[in-house]
C-alpha positions as CSV (number, residue, x, y, z in Angstrom):
1,M,0.0,0.0,0.0
2,R,1.0,3.6,-0.7
3,V,0.0,7.0,0.8
4,I,-0.1,10.2,-1.2
5,A,-1.0,13.7,-0.1
6,A,-1.6,16.5,-2.7
7,S,-2.6,20.0,-2.3
8,F,-5.2,21.9,-4.3
9,A,-6.0,25.6,-4.5
10,E,-9.7,25.0,-5.1
11,L,-12.1,22.8,-3.2
12,E,-13.8,21.7,-6.4
13,A,-10.6,20.5,-7.9
14,A,-9.9,18.4,-4.8
15,R,-13.4,17.0,-4.8
16,D,-13.1,16.1,-8.5
17,S,-9.9,14.2,-7.7
18,L,-11.7,12.3,-4.9
19,R,-14.5,11.4,-7.3
20,R,-12.2,10.3,-10.0
21,L,-9.9,8.3,-7.6
22,T,-13.0,6.3,-6.4
23,V,-14.6,5.9,-9.9
24,D,-11.6,5.7,-12.3
25,A,-8.8,4.3,-10.1
26,G,-11.1,2.1,-7.9
27,V,-9.8,3.5,-4.6
28,P,-12.2,2.7,-1.8
29,E,-14.2,5.9,-0.5
30,D,-12.9,5.2,3.0
31,D,-9.3,5.5,1.8
32,V,-9.6,9.2,0.4
33,R,-10.2,12.4,2.3
34,V,-10.1,16.1,1.6
35,A,-9.5,18.7,4.3
36,P,-8.7,22.3,4.5
37,H,-5.0,23.1,4.6
38,A,-3.0,26.4,4.7
39,D,-3.9,28.2,1.5
40,G,-6.2,25.6,0.1
41,Y,-7.0,22.0,0.5
42,V,-5.2,18.7,0.9
43,L,-6.3,15.4,-0.4
44,G,-4.9,12.2,1.3
45,V,-5.3,8.8,-0.4
46,R,-4.2,5.2,0.5
47,F,-4.1,2.7,-2.3
48,P,-2.5,-0.5,-3.5
49,K,0.8,-0.1,-5.4
50,D,-0.7,-1.5,-8.6
51,V,-2.8,1.7,-9.2
52,H,0.0,4.2,-8.4
53,A,0.2,5.5,-12.0
54,A,-3.6,5.9,-12.2
55,V,-3.7,7.8,-8.9
56,C,-0.8,10.1,-9.9
57,R,-2.5,10.8,-13.3
58,V,-5.7,11.8,-11.6
59,L,-4.1,14.1,-9.3
60,Q,-2.0,15.8,-12.0
61,E,-4.9,16.2,-14.3
62,S,-7.0,17.8,-11.6
63,G,-4.2,20.3,-10.8
64,G,-3.0,18.7,-7.6
65,R,0.5,19.4,-6.3
66,L,2.2,16.3,-4.8
67,L,3.3,16.8,-1.2
68,V,3.9,13.2,-0.1
69,D,4.3,9.9,-1.8
70,V,5.4,7.1,0.5
71,P,4.9,3.5,1.5
72,E,2.1,3.2,4.0
73,S,4.5,1.7,6.5
74,W,6.4,5.1,6.6
75,T,3.2,6.5,8.1
76,R,3.0,4.0,10.9
77,G,-0.6,3.6,9.7
78,T,-2.6,0.4,9.7
79,G,0.1,-1.2,7.4
80,Y,2.9,-0.9,10.0
81,D,3.4,-4.0,12.2
82,P,6.6,-4.0,14.3
83,A,6.5,-7.9,14.3
84,V,6.9,-8.1,10.5
85,P,10.5,-8.1,9.3
86,D,11.8,-5.7,6.6
87,Q,9.8,-2.7,7.7
88,D,11.7,0.5,8.6
89,P,10.0,1.8,11.7
90,A,12.0,5.1,11.7
91,P,10.0,8.2,10.8
92,A,10.5,9.3,7.2
93,S,12.5,12.4,8.3
94,D,15.0,10.2,10.0
95,R,15.5,8.4,6.7
96,V,15.3,11.2,4.3
97,A,17.4,13.9,6.1
98,P,20.7,11.8,5.9
99,A,20.2,11.1,2.3
100,I,19.7,14.7,1.5
101,R,22.8,15.8,3.5
102,A,24.8,13.0,1.7
103,H,24.1,14.8,-1.6
104,G,25.2,18.2,-0.3
105,A,21.9,19.8,0.4
106,P,21.3,21.6,3.7
107,A,19.4,19.7,6.3
């Protein structure tokens, strides 16, 4: 499973993405939410890896700006189980910041 968050300036664009994700990409309605955020709206969606391209296409075509695109296990959501091997329990910031610094970017 993957989790994506995208921002939208207009509520109608976010709602259009929500509708298209459930209809066109087959994402269950319980796995998509829209909420007010900063200067607009944010849409959060949880979905199987095999529909990743379709989800990204819907968000792009609706004018969404990608904020986060990560495996669900990084969110410590329902997919994270500390008893299952090969899951990285560290918060995403703990994994990403060292990689950014390794490439010479400021932390």
